[in-house]
N, C-alpha and C positions, 0 to 999 in steps of 0.2 A: 105971513113973518113966522110962523110958528113952524111951518112946514120949510121954511128955509133954513131953521135952525137945527132941523132934525139930522143925525147921524147918518150916514150913507148905510144902505142894507147891505149884508152879505149874505150869499147863497151858503147853502150847507157845506159845499165843497170847499170854499174860501175859507169858511171858519175851522173846518177840519185841518186844513193845512195849515192854518196860524197857529190851531191849537198843538198840532203834533210838534211845529217848531218851538212853540212855548215849552212843552215838555221837555224836549232835548236839552233845552237851554237850562231849565231847571233841574234835570238831572245832572248838567255839568256843575250848577251850583252845589247839589246835594254833595257829589263827589269832592268839591273844593273843600266845603266844610268839615266833611268826614275824614277825609285826608289831614286836614290842617290839624285836627284834635289829635290823631295819633302821632304826627308828625312832631307838633310841639311839646306834648305831654311825655313823648318816649326819649326826646332830647335832652341828655344829661346836663345838669348846669354847669359843670366842670369843662363841657367840650363848648359850650355857648362862650365861655369865659375865655378859651383858649382860641376861638374864632375870632373874638374880640381883639385879642393881643395879636393876632396874626394879621390884624386889618382886612379880613375878607370882606367883600361887598355884601352888604344888607344885615352883616352880623350885629350890628347895634340895633337895628331895628328887631330882630329876633330877640336880642337881650330886652329890650323895652317891652314888648309883648309879654315875654316870660316873667318880667319883673312883677306884673300883676296878673296872676294865674286866675283869679276868679273872674276878672273883667275880661280876659281871654276866653275861658269858658262859657260865659253867658254870651258872647261876641259869637262864638263858633255854634252854641245851641239855637238862640234866637235866628241866625242866618239859615242854619240846616231846617229847622221847624217852619219857616216860611216857606223855602224851597219845597218842600215834600208835602206841606198842606195845599199849596197852590197846585202843586202838581196833581194830587187826588183830586181838587176841585174840576180843575180843567177836564181831566180824563173822565170825569163822571158826566160833566156836561157834553163831552162829544159822544160818550157811548149812548147818552140820552137821544141822539139825532137818530140812531139805529135800532135802540133796544127800548125795551119798557124800562119804567122807572126802577123797579127792582133788579131787572136784569143789568142795568146801567151801575146800578150801586155794587152789585155783586161782583161785575167784570173788573170795575175801578178799584174796589178794593184788592183783590188777588192780583190782579194785573200790574198794578201800580207797586204793590208790595214786592212782588219778584222782581220788576225793573228796578227798584229802588234797592233791594238787597243785594242783586248783581252788581250794576254798575254804580251805585250812589253809596255802597258801604263797602262790599266784600272786596271787590277788585281795587278801588282807591287806598283802601286801609292797607291792602298788603303792599300796594307799591309804596305807600309812605314809611312802612314797616323797613322795606329792604332799601330805601334812600332817604334815611329821616334827615341827616343833615342837609342834604342837596335841596330835597323838596322843601324843607323849613325855609332854607334862605331864598329859594325861588318863589314862596307864596307868600313871604312877610310883607310886600307892599301892596297887593289887593287884599289881603286880611286886616290889614291897619285902614284902608281905604273901607272896608266893608264895617270898620269900627265907627268910622265917621258919618258914614252913611245912615247905619242905624241906630245911631248916638240914641235919639229919645227912647226908640225901646229898650236899647241895651240899659240904659240909665234907671229906667223904670224897674226893670226884672233885677238888675244887680242890686238896687236897693231893697227890693221886697225878699230877695232870696236870703240876704243879709238878715233882714229882720226877721223872717220865719226862721233862720238856723239859730238867731238869739232867743227866740220864744222856745224853741225845741231843746235848747242847751246844747247844742252842737256848734262846732266851729265850723267858720267859713273858710278857713284855711285849705286851700285845695293842694298844696305842694307839700311833702316831708322835705327832710334834709336829702341832699343829693343823693346819697345812697345809704342804706344800713348794714349793720354788720355781718346780719343773716344773708341779706342779698351778696354781700361780697363773698362769703363762704359759699353759698349756692355755685356762685360764677366759678368758684375755684374748684369745686368738685366738677361742675360741668367742663371746665376746662380739662381736668385730668380723662374724663369721659371720653372727650373728644380728641384727647391726644396733644392740646395744645401745651399742656405743662406735665412734667413728669410724676411719678409718684412721690419721689424723694422731696421735691419742689413742693408739692401739696401738702405732704407732712410738714416741713418746715413752716410754712405759712399759715397752717392750723395752730400748730405751736406758737407761733406769734400772736394769733388771737386769744388763745389760753393764757398765754403768759400774764396779763393782767389781772386775771383773777386767781392766781397761784399765789400762795404765803409762803413766807419764808421756810415753815416748817417742811414743807414738800420739797425746797429745793437744797436743804441743808446736808451737809456729811452728818451724819448721827454722832455722838460723844463717844460711843464705844469706837469707832472708826478714827477718833482724832487722835494725831500725833502730836505731842507737846513738849516742852521742855521747862524744867524749873528754874524759877529766878536765880536759885542758888547755884545752878550748873556753870561750869567753865565755858568759855567761847569755843575750846577744843572740842567738847562734849556736845554741845548745840550743833556744831559743824557735822559731827559723827552723825548725829540724829538725823540731820536734813540728808547728808548722803545715803544712811544706810536705808531710809525709806522713800527715796526718791522724791524728796520734796525740795522747793526752791524756797518757802518760807515756813515757818510752823509759830504757833501762839506759845506765849510763855506765860506762866501761872505761878501765883505766890502762895503756896501752902498746897493747894488743890486745883482741879480744872474748874471749880465754881467761882474762882477769883482770878481771873485772866487778865493781866495788865496790860497787854500789847501782844506785837508780833514782831519778829526777827526774820530776815531773809539772809540767804547764805552769801550773797553778795558783799552784805555790810558785815558779817561776820568774818569772812576772809580778809577783808580789808582792816576789820579791827585786830585779827590775828597776826597779821602780816605788818602791819605798819604803826601799830600803837606803840609810842614810847614808854608809858607809865604801866605797862602791864594789861593782859586782856580782862576786860570786864563786860560781861554779858550787859549789863543795866545800861550801858552806853549806847549800845546800838538798838534798844527797844523801841519801837516805834508804837504811837498809840493807835488804837482801833475803835472802831464803834462796837457798841454792844445793844441789839434789835430785840424786841419779842417776836415771837414764833409766828406771831399773827400777822407781821407785818406783809403788807403788799408787796410782791417781788419786782414788780414794775418801779414803784416808788423806791425801793431799796437800791436796784441799779442805779436811778438817777443819782441818788444820795452818794453811792459808791464812787459814780464817776464824776460828781462834783468834788468830792474830798480825796479822789485820786487813791482810793484804797482798792486792795487787793484781795483782802479778807476780812470778815466780820463776824463776831460773836453772837450766837442765837441764844435767847434765855427764855425759860418757860415761866408760867404765870408766878412761881416763888422765887424767881431771881436765880435759879441755879442754870448752869450751862447745858444746854440741850444738843449744841452742835456748832458746826463753823461753815459759813459760805464763804465761796470763793469767787472771785470773777468768772474763773472757768466754770463753775457750776452754774452761774447765769447763762453765759454762751451757750452751754449743753442743753438748757432749758428750752432753746430756738433752735439750734442747729443739729442735736443729738449728741450721743456719746463722743466725747474726744478720747481714744484710747491711747495710752503711752506705754511704750516698752512691752514688757510681758503681763500688762494688764488684761484680765480676762473679758470677754464679750459680755454683755449683760445677758444677751440672748445666744443659745446654740440649738440650732435646728437638728434634730437626730432623724425625723422624718417627716411625713406631712401632717400627722397628729401630733407629734411629740416634742416637746421643747425643752430644753436644759435653762433654768432662769435662776440669776441670782437673787437670793432674800431680799437684799436691800433695794430692789428694783420698784419704783412706784407702781402701785395697783394699776392706777389709769394708763400707764406705759404698757403693762402687760396686758390690758384689755384692748389698747390700740394694735400692738405687736401682733397678737394672737387672734384679733377679731372674736373677741368673746367678751362676758358681761358679768366679771364677777363684781360683787357689791363694793362701792366706794364708800367709805364712812369716815365721820370726824374721829372715831376711836384709833383708827391706823390709817398709815401713809403707803406702807410696803407691803410686798407679797408676804413676808415674815409677820408683819403684823395681823394681816388678813388671817393667816392661820392661826396664830396666837388667840385672836378674838374669838374665832369660831370654836376652835377647841375648848378653850377655857383653862387650858393646862400647858406645861412645856411639852414638847413633842421629841421625839426620838428618830434617829434615821432608820428607814425602812418602812415607816408608817406612813399610811394611805389615808388621805382625806378626799372626800367626794363632795361636789357641790354642783347641782343643777348639769348633770353630764360632764362635769369637768372634773377630772381626778388628777390630784395634786401628790405625788410621792416626795417625802422629804430624802433629799439626796446626800446632803452633806450637812452636820451639825458640829458647833464648835462650842462646848461646854453649853451654854443657854440659848446661842444664837443659831437661827437657821441661815447656813452659807449657800445651799443651793437646793432647788425643787425641780422634780421633774413634773412637767404639765402635760397631761394627755388629753385633746378633745376628743370624747367617744363619740360613739355612732348616735347615743341617746340625748346628745346636745343638739339644740336645745329643748328643755322639757317646758311642759306648760305649768307645772308647780313649782315656779322659781323661788318659792320662799320655804321649801322644805329645810328641815334641819339637817346639817353636814353629818355624816358616820364617819368613825374612825375606827380602822381595823388593824 
């Protein structure tokens, strides 16, 4: 009776053939799970959403699997490890038919490792990287079937993993947001290197990213450069100020610039001058505007200007005095770069490969970006002129030379106390190792 229930005996050759077939199948399973991991976790969520919207076959199944990334990862790891461990066990048994026990273990360890690395990891993962979307759609059904088939093991390990993560104080969350700011910036830089986007496009995109960390003080036209008219001025005088300074609109002050009451634009001024029946009155065309602190975020300020349909706002310092003004054009220039009008001078004038003529009011970070140097940026100053005054500790005169870390700054043009232009030369000594050395004035 017992002999009748015994399993049929196989000779060594048959077992070897069956074992080899089993190993081949397990290699296929190992490749399947390895490529699944790469395909699903390299597939951006926005692409999944797009495929679902387009109604692509199996896209909803892909979405369902990615909605629980922790369960998905456990499914892949359980399946992959079962395949690899079973493969090693079968290989050890097969080698045991022909080798000693020690030799069989050695051969199985290194032989299966090589096979798994080549056919179960490297090749399938490389394929998945190059065909992420199509491969994820193709394997979604078999991967879901594997989840059902291995459910008891997946349930146990999923639960145990979450418990261990909780004990260790780590999160069980697998996925981070779709993409981070740093990743986008890396993509932009890579796109420029690969020739996908132009240098100007890259610079504009980078300015967009830095815009939300920019404050009003960095964007404004400083008080010294503000053209304004007094409340006591006539409409004709206000028109003349606008025309002579090529301005469409100017602020109006009562007494002095620390008490700006609003804005007038030349269209309203001309209309008031031409069609007013009771005499021209500047007060009738003054439009209210915002007064914002110099520390206000530029991104928020732009939204506020758009919401209130304002073309110009007034910037105040911590004491409530007028620091400068910001126009909508100033905001746009922070993103697209300088928009020059008429005979307005370029902020940078290249004289040769090492030397550039720079306007004093140019922001210091723009100087660094344009010349590919690293002058320090601090809270005490925003512009190139401010940097020079901060380092010198006094007013400077035309012809003075200022040297910092291999960068030579020669004062080209001064108007009273203001630095209008400076000649920047990047010498052969740039960059130095001692970046914090004190500047010298000669």
